[in-house]
TIVO-2410 file (N, C-alpha, C; in nm, 3 decimals):
# residues 116
REC num residu      c1      c2      c3 atome chaine
REC   1      X   1.841  -4.063   2.676     N      A
REC   1      X   1.950  -4.101   2.589    CA      A
REC   1      X   2.071  -4.136   2.675     C      A
REC   2      X   2.135  -4.243   2.644     N      A
REC   2      X   2.252  -4.288   2.717    CA      A
REC   2      X   2.367  -4.189   2.700     C      A
REC   3      X   2.443  -4.168   2.808     N      A
REC   3      X   2.557  -4.077   2.803    CA      A
REC   3      X   2.682  -4.144   2.748     C      A
REC   4      X   2.677  -4.273   2.728     N      A
REC   4      X   2.791  -4.344   2.671    CA      A
REC   4      X   2.740  -4.453   2.579     C      A
REC   5      X   2.824  -4.492   2.488     N      A
REC   5      X   2.792  -4.602   2.399    CA      A
REC   5      X   2.841  -4.732   2.459     C      A
REC   6      X   2.881  -4.821   2.372     N      A
REC   6      X   2.938  -4.947   2.418    CA      A
REC   6      X   3.072  -4.921   2.485     C      A
REC   7      X   3.099  -4.994   2.591     N      A
REC   7      X   3.234  -4.995   2.647    CA      A
REC   7      X   3.320  -5.084   2.559     C      A
REC   8      X   3.450  -5.058   2.557     N      A
REC   8      X   3.541  -5.137   2.476    CA      A
REC   8      X   3.523  -5.287   2.503     C      A
REC   9      X   3.504  -5.321   2.629     N      A
REC   9      X   3.490  -5.462   2.668    CA      A
REC   9      X   3.363  -5.527   2.613     C      A
REC  10      X   3.266  -5.446   2.574     N      A
REC  10      X   3.139  -5.498   2.522    CA      A
REC  10      X   3.140  -5.519   2.371     C      A
REC  11      X   3.242  -5.467   2.304     N      A
REC  11      X   3.250  -5.478   2.158    CA      A
REC  11      X   3.311  -5.612   2.118     C      A
REC  12      X   3.264  -5.663   2.004     N      A
REC  12      X   3.321  -5.785   1.947    CA      A
REC  12      X   3.340  -5.765   1.798     C      A
REC  13      X   3.438  -5.834   1.743     N      A
REC  13      X   3.462  -5.829   1.600    CA      A
REC  13      X   3.333  -5.874   1.529     C      A
REC  14      X   3.296  -5.801   1.425     N      A
REC  14      X   3.177  -5.835   1.347    CA      A
REC  14      X   3.051  -5.761   1.388     C      A
REC  15      X   3.053  -5.692   1.504     N      A
REC  15      X   2.935  -5.612   1.540    CA      A
REC  15      X   2.911  -5.510   1.431     C      A
REC  16      X   2.786  -5.482   1.402     N      A
REC  16      X   2.754  -5.389   1.295    CA      A
REC  16      X   2.631  -5.305   1.331     C      A
REC  17      X   2.625  -5.187   1.273     N      A
REC  17      X   2.510  -5.099   1.292    CA      A
REC  17      X   2.499  -5.010   1.169     C      A
REC  18      X   2.377  -4.964   1.140     N      A
REC  18      X   2.353  -4.882   1.020    CA      A
REC  18      X   2.262  -4.765   1.051     C      A
REC  19      X   2.270  -4.665   0.966     N      A
REC  19      X   2.181  -4.550   0.968    CA      A
REC  19      X   2.137  -4.524   0.824     C      A
REC  20      X   2.008  -4.506   0.806     N      A
REC  20      X   1.951  -4.485   0.672    CA      A
REC  20      X   1.885  -4.348   0.666     C      A
REC  21      X   1.911  -4.275   0.557     N      A
REC  21      X   1.851  -4.142   0.539    CA      A
REC  21      X   1.821  -4.118   0.393     C      A
REC  22      X   1.704  -4.065   0.367     N      A
REC  22      X   1.668  -4.019   0.234    CA      A
REC  22      X   1.709  -3.872   0.224     C      A
REC  23      X   1.792  -3.842   0.126     N      A
REC  23      X   1.849  -3.708   0.112    CA      A
REC  23      X   1.750  -3.616   0.041     C      A
REC  24      X   1.723  -3.503   0.104     N      A
REC  24      X   1.630  -3.406   0.045    CA      A
REC  24      X   1.706  -3.287  -0.013     C      A
REC  25      X   1.638  -3.211  -0.095     N      A
REC  25      X   1.696  -3.088  -0.147    CA      A
REC  25      X   1.731  -2.993  -0.033     C      A
REC  26      X   1.648  -2.990   0.070     N      A
REC  26      X   1.675  -2.905   0.186    CA      A
REC  26      X   1.803  -2.949   0.259     C      A
REC  27      X   1.825  -3.082   0.267     N      A
REC  27      X   1.950  -3.131   0.328    CA      A
REC  27      X   2.071  -3.075   0.254     C      A
REC  28      X   2.066  -3.077   0.122     N      A
REC  28      X   2.177  -3.030   0.040    CA      A
REC  28      X   2.197  -2.880   0.058     C      A
REC  29      X   2.088  -2.804   0.056     N      A
REC  29      X   2.095  -2.659   0.074    CA      A
REC  29      X   2.150  -2.624   0.211     C      A
REC  30      X   2.105  -2.694   0.314     N      A
REC  30      X   2.154  -2.668   0.450    CA      A
REC  30      X   2.301  -2.703   0.462     C      A
REC  31      X   2.342  -2.816   0.405     N      A
REC  31      X   2.484  -2.855   0.409    CA      A
REC  31      X   2.570  -2.749   0.341     C      A
REC  32      X   2.524  -2.698   0.227     N      A
REC  32      X   2.598  -2.593   0.157    CA      A
REC  32      X   2.610  -2.468   0.243     C      A
REC  33      X   2.503  -2.432   0.313     N      A
REC  33      X   2.507  -2.313   0.399    CA      A
REC  33      X   2.603  -2.332   0.516     C      A
REC  34      X   2.602  -2.449   0.575     N      A
REC  34      X   2.689  -2.476   0.690    CA      A
REC  34      X   2.836  -2.481   0.649     C      A
REC  35      X   2.866  -2.544   0.537     N      A
REC  35      X   3.006  -2.565   0.497    CA      A
REC  35      X   3.061  -2.455   0.407     C      A
REC  36      X   2.973  -2.381   0.341     N      A
REC  36      X   3.019  -2.282   0.245    CA      A
REC  36      X   3.046  -2.339   0.107     C      A
REC  37      X   3.021  -2.470   0.089     N      A
REC  37      X   3.042  -2.533  -0.042    CA      A
REC  37      X   2.918  -2.508  -0.127     C      A
REC  38      X   2.923  -2.402  -0.205     N      A
REC  38      X   2.809  -2.363  -0.288    CA      A
REC  38      X   2.829  -2.399  -0.436     C      A
REC  39      X   2.903  -2.505  -0.460     N      A
REC  39      X   2.922  -2.554  -0.597    CA      A
REC  39      X   2.784  -2.567  -0.661     C      A
REC  40      X   2.762  -2.506  -0.779     N      A
REC  40      X   2.629  -2.509  -0.840    CA      A
REC  40      X   2.579  -2.649  -0.876     C      A
REC  41      X   2.665  -2.748  -0.886     N      A
REC  41      X   2.618  -2.884  -0.914    CA      A
REC  41      X   2.529  -2.935  -0.799     C      A
REC  42      X   2.544  -2.874  -0.682     N      A
REC  42      X   2.463  -2.912  -0.567    CA      A
REC  42      X   2.338  -2.825  -0.552     C      A
REC  43      X   2.343  -2.701  -0.602     N      A
REC  43      X   2.239  -2.604  -0.569    CA      A
REC  43      X   2.157  -2.553  -0.687     C      A
REC  44      X   2.209  -2.561  -0.806     N      A
REC  44      X   2.145  -2.499  -0.923    CA      A
REC  44      X   2.102  -2.606  -1.022     C      A
REC  45      X   1.974  -2.628  -1.029     N      A
REC  45      X   1.919  -2.735  -1.115    CA      A
REC  45      X   1.956  -2.715  -1.262     C      A
REC  46      X   1.948  -2.591  -1.309     N      A
REC  46      X   1.981  -2.564  -1.450    CA      A
REC  46      X   2.128  -2.592  -1.478     C      A
REC  47      X   2.214  -2.549  -1.390     N      A
REC  47      X   2.356  -2.577  -1.408    CA      A
REC  47      X   2.382  -2.727  -1.401     C      A
REC  48      X   2.327  -2.792  -1.301     N      A
REC  48      X   2.350  -2.936  -1.281    CA      A
REC  48      X   2.304  -3.016  -1.403     C      A
REC  49      X   2.199  -2.969  -1.470     N      A
REC  49      X   2.148  -3.038  -1.589    CA      A
REC  49      X   2.252  -3.041  -1.701     C      A
REC  50      X   2.346  -2.947  -1.700     N      A
REC  50      X   2.449  -2.942  -1.805    CA      A
REC  50      X   2.571  -3.029  -1.772     C      A
REC  51      X   2.571  -3.089  -1.655     N      A
REC  51      X   2.686  -3.171  -1.613    CA      A
REC  51      X   2.661  -3.318  -1.644     C      A
REC  52      X   2.762  -3.399  -1.621     N      A
REC  52      X   2.747  -3.543  -1.643    CA      A
REC  52      X   2.642  -3.607  -1.551     C      A
REC  53      X   2.605  -3.536  -1.444     N      A
REC  53      X   2.507  -3.591  -1.349    CA      A
REC  53      X   2.363  -3.566  -1.392     C      A
REC  54      X   2.341  -3.462  -1.473     N      A
REC  54      X   2.210  -3.427  -1.531    CA      A
REC  54      X   2.108  -3.376  -1.430     C      A
REC  55      X   2.147  -3.369  -1.302     N      A
REC  55      X   2.057  -3.317  -1.197    CA      A
REC  55      X   2.143  -3.283  -1.076     C      A
REC  56      X   2.084  -3.210  -0.982     N      A
REC  56      X   2.157  -3.177  -0.860    CA      A
REC  56      X   2.198  -3.304  -0.786     C      A
REC  57      X   2.317  -3.299  -0.726     N      A
REC  57      X   2.364  -3.411  -0.646    CA      A
REC  57      X   2.403  -3.360  -0.507     C      A
REC  58      X   2.401  -3.452  -0.412     N      A
REC  58      X   2.443  -3.420  -0.276    CA      A
REC  58      X   2.595  -3.406  -0.272     C      A
REC  59      X   2.642  -3.329  -0.178     N      A
REC  59      X   2.786  -3.320  -0.151    CA      A
REC  59      X   2.833  -3.458  -0.105     C      A
REC  60      X   2.949  -3.499  -0.152     N      A
REC  60      X   3.003  -3.628  -0.110    CA      A
REC  60      X   3.018  -3.636   0.041     C      A
REC  61      X   3.061  -3.526   0.102     N      A
REC  61      X   3.083  -3.528   0.246    CA      A
REC  61      X   2.952  -3.530   0.325     C      A
REC  62      X   2.842  -3.491   0.264     N      A
REC  62      X   2.712  -3.507   0.330    CA      A
REC  62      X   2.685  -3.656   0.350     C      A
REC  63      X   2.704  -3.732   0.245     N      A
REC  63      X   2.685  -3.878   0.255    CA      A
REC  63      X   2.785  -3.939   0.352     C      A
REC  64      X   2.912  -3.900   0.338     N      A
REC  64      X   3.016  -3.956   0.424    CA      A
REC  64      X   2.992  -3.921   0.570     C      A
REC  65      X   2.934  -3.806   0.594     N      A
REC  65      X   2.906  -3.764   0.731    CA      A
REC  65      X   2.810  -3.856   0.804     C      A
REC  66      X   2.731  -3.932   0.730     N      A
REC  66      X   2.637  -4.024   0.794    CA      A
REC  66      X   2.710  -4.135   0.869     C      A
REC  67      X   2.835  -4.161   0.830     N      A
REC  67      X   2.916  -4.258   0.904    CA      A
REC  67      X   2.936  -4.208   1.046     C      A
REC  68      X   2.959  -4.078   1.060     N      A
REC  68      X   2.975  -4.019   1.192    CA      A
REC  68      X   2.848  -4.037   1.276     C      A
REC  69      X   2.732  -4.034   1.212     N      A
REC  69      X   2.607  -4.057   1.283    CA      A
REC  69      X   2.606  -4.195   1.347     C      A
REC  70      X   2.645  -4.295   1.271     N      A
REC  70      X   2.649  -4.432   1.326    CA      A
REC  70      X   2.749  -4.439   1.441     C      A
REC  71      X   2.870  -4.390   1.417     N      A
REC  71      X   2.975  -4.399   1.519    CA      A
REC  71      X   2.938  -4.325   1.647     C      A
REC  72      X   2.884  -4.207   1.634     N      A
REC  72      X   2.856  -4.124   1.751    CA      A
REC  72      X   2.727  -4.152   1.823     C      A
REC  73      X   2.635  -4.226   1.759     N      A
REC  73      X   2.505  -4.251   1.823    CA      A
REC  73      X   2.474  -4.398   1.845     C      A
REC  74      X   2.543  -4.489   1.773     N      A
REC  74      X   2.506  -4.630   1.780    CA      A
REC  74      X   2.622  -4.723   1.813     C      A
REC  75      X   2.724  -4.720   1.731     N      A
REC  75      X   2.833  -4.817   1.745    CA      A
REC  75      X   2.967  -4.751   1.719     C      A
REC  76      X   3.049  -4.726   1.817     N      A
REC  76      X   3.028  -4.759   1.958    CA      A
REC  76      X   2.931  -4.668   2.031     C      A
REC  77      X   2.899  -4.550   1.977     N      A
REC  77      X   2.797  -4.464   2.036    CA      A
REC  77      X   2.854  -4.345   2.109     C      A
REC  78      X   2.769  -4.277   2.189     N      A
REC  78      X   2.812  -4.156   2.260    CA      A
REC  78      X   2.944  -4.179   2.334     C      A
REC  79      X   3.032  -4.082   2.321     N      A
REC  79      X   3.165  -4.091   2.381    CA      A
REC  79      X   3.272  -4.132   2.281     C      A
REC  80      X   3.230  -4.183   2.166     N      A
REC  80      X   3.324  -4.225   2.062    CA      A
REC  80      X   3.392  -4.102   2.001     C      A
REC  81      X   3.520  -4.112   1.978     N      A
REC  81      X   3.594  -4.008   1.908    CA      A
REC  81      X   3.638  -4.066   1.774     C      A
REC  82      X   3.592  -4.005   1.668     N      A
REC  82      X   3.612  -4.050   1.531    CA      A
REC  82      X   3.747  -3.997   1.482     C      A
REC  83      X   3.843  -4.086   1.456     N      A
REC  83      X   3.980  -4.044   1.425    CA      A
REC  83      X   4.020  -4.050   1.279     C      A
REC  84      X   3.961  -4.138   1.200     N      A
REC  84      X   4.014  -4.161   1.065    CA      A
REC  84      X   3.903  -4.211   0.974     C      A
REC  85      X   3.916  -4.177   0.847     N      A
REC  85      X   3.822  -4.225   0.747    CA      A
REC  85      X   3.890  -4.225   0.611     C      A
REC  86      X   3.870  -4.332   0.537     N      A
REC  86      X   3.915  -4.338   0.399    CA      A
REC  86      X   3.791  -4.362   0.314     C      A
REC  87      X   3.772  -4.278   0.214     N      A
REC  87      X   3.648  -4.281   0.136    CA      A
REC  87      X   3.677  -4.294  -0.013     C      A
REC  88      X   3.593  -4.370  -0.078     N      A
REC  88      X   3.591  -4.373  -0.224    CA      A
REC  88      X   3.445  -4.357  -0.264     C      A
REC  89      X   3.415  -4.249  -0.335     N      A
REC  89      X   3.277  -4.225  -0.378    CA      A
REC  89      X   3.250  -4.306  -0.504     C      A
REC  90      X   3.151  -4.391  -0.498     N      A
REC  90      X   3.123  -4.484  -0.609    CA      A
REC  90      X   3.014  -4.438  -0.704     C      A
REC  91      X   2.924  -4.354  -0.654     N      A
REC  91      X   2.813  -4.308  -0.737    CA      A
REC  91      X   2.757  -4.180  -0.677     C      A
REC  92      X   2.700  -4.095  -0.761     N      A
REC  92      X   2.639  -3.972  -0.707    CA      A
REC  92      X   2.514  -4.005  -0.626     C      A
REC  93      X   2.485  -3.916  -0.533     N      A
REC  93      X   2.361  -3.926  -0.455    CA      A
REC  93      X   2.272  -3.811  -0.499     C      A
REC  94      X   2.154  -3.846  -0.548     N      A
REC  94      X   2.058  -3.749  -0.597    CA      A
REC  94      X   1.952  -3.720  -0.491     C      A
REC  95      X   1.881  -3.610  -0.510     N      A
REC  95      X   1.769  -3.578  -0.422    CA      A
REC  95      X   1.670  -3.695  -0.425     C      A
REC  96      X   1.626  -3.734  -0.308     N      A
REC  96      X   1.533  -3.846  -0.282    CA      A
REC  96      X   1.599  -3.983  -0.286     C      A
REC  97      X   1.731  -3.989  -0.307     N      A
REC  97      X   1.802  -4.116  -0.291    CA      A
REC  97      X   1.812  -4.148  -0.142     C      A
REC  98      X   1.807  -4.275  -0.110     N      A
REC  98      X   1.826  -4.320   0.027    CA      A
REC  98      X   1.967  -4.376   0.040     C      A
REC  99      X   2.038  -4.325   0.139     N      A
REC  99      X   2.176  -4.364   0.166    CA      A
REC  99      X   2.178  -4.444   0.295     C      A
REC 100      X   2.255  -4.553   0.295     N      A
REC 100      X   2.271  -4.634   0.416    CA      A
REC 100      X   2.419  -4.634   0.454     C      A
REC 101      X   2.448  -4.585   0.573     N      A
REC 101      X   2.584  -4.589   0.627    CA      A
REC 101      X   2.592  -4.705   0.725     C      A
REC 102      X   2.685  -4.796   0.701     N      A
REC 102      X   2.700  -4.914   0.786    CA      A
REC 102      X   2.842  -4.918   0.842     C      A
REC 103      X   2.852  -4.945   0.971     N      A
REC 103      X   2.979  -4.956   1.040    CA      A
REC 103      X   2.991  -5.098   1.094     C      A
REC 104      X   3.109  -5.158   1.075     N      A
REC 104      X   3.136  -5.293   1.126    CA      A
REC 104      X   3.267  -5.292   1.204     C      A
REC 105      X   3.267  -5.351   1.323     N      A
REC 105      X   3.389  -5.362   1.402    CA      A
REC 105      X   3.478  -5.468   1.336     C      A
REC 106      X   3.596  -5.426   1.293     N      A
REC 106      X   3.689  -5.518   1.227    CA      A
REC 106      X   3.809  -5.552   1.314     C      A
REC 107      X   3.846  -5.461   1.402     N      A
REC 107      X   3.964  -5.483   1.485    CA      A
REC 107      X   3.946  -5.410   1.617     C      A
REC 108      X   3.991  -5.470   1.725     N      A
REC 108      X   3.988  -5.408   1.858    CA      A
REC 108      X   4.129  -5.413   1.914     C      A
REC 109      X   4.181  -5.297   1.953     N      A
REC 109      X   4.315  -5.287   2.012    CA      A
REC 109      X   4.298  -5.244   2.158     C      A
REC 110      X   4.290  -5.342   2.251     N      A
REC 110      X   4.266  -5.308   2.391    CA      A
REC 110      X   4.377  -5.222   2.451     C      A
REC 111      X   4.500  -5.243   2.409     N      A
REC 111      X   4.612  -5.166   2.463    CA      A
REC 111      X   4.596  -5.017   2.435     C      A
REC 112      X   4.561  -4.983   2.312     N      A
REC 112      X   4.545  -4.843   2.272    CA      A
REC 112      X   4.403  -4.794   2.293     C      A
REC 113      X   4.312  -4.886   2.328     N      A
REC 113      X   4.170  -4.857   2.346    CA      A
REC 113      X   4.111  -4.796   2.219     C      A
REC 114      X   4.141  -4.863   2.107     N      A
REC 114      X   4.092  -4.818   1.976    CA      A
REC 114      X   4.022  -4.932   1.904     C      A
REC 115      X   3.927  -4.893   1.824     N      A
REC 115      X   3.848  -4.989   1.746    CA      A
REC 115      X   3.850  -4.943   1.601     C      A
REC 116      X   3.864  -5.036   1.509     N      A
REC 116      X   3.856  -5.000   1.367    CA      A
REC 116      X   3.767  -5.101   1.297     C      A
***
């Protein structure tokens, strides 16, 4: 495994990379254990059935965390420090849904050595 990702000089506007994952019930249970977010909409099928979602859903931050996977392993890759994120959740993620996190280079600031 490479110890570094892309160098700033190797990046170009429009570069893109993605990570795809099918979310399992175990993923949700593990995320709850790690974070302490034990909201029953994520863990209790009977409770979740009474909500607007009608079934267990993944934590929003579990899905959002997949962006970090792309940034830290692919684009720009190892050595990247993730500084900012703005999120709008558009739909629930259910068990066995496949989520795709895609990152696109939109701006490069050579002076500050930052990419957005």
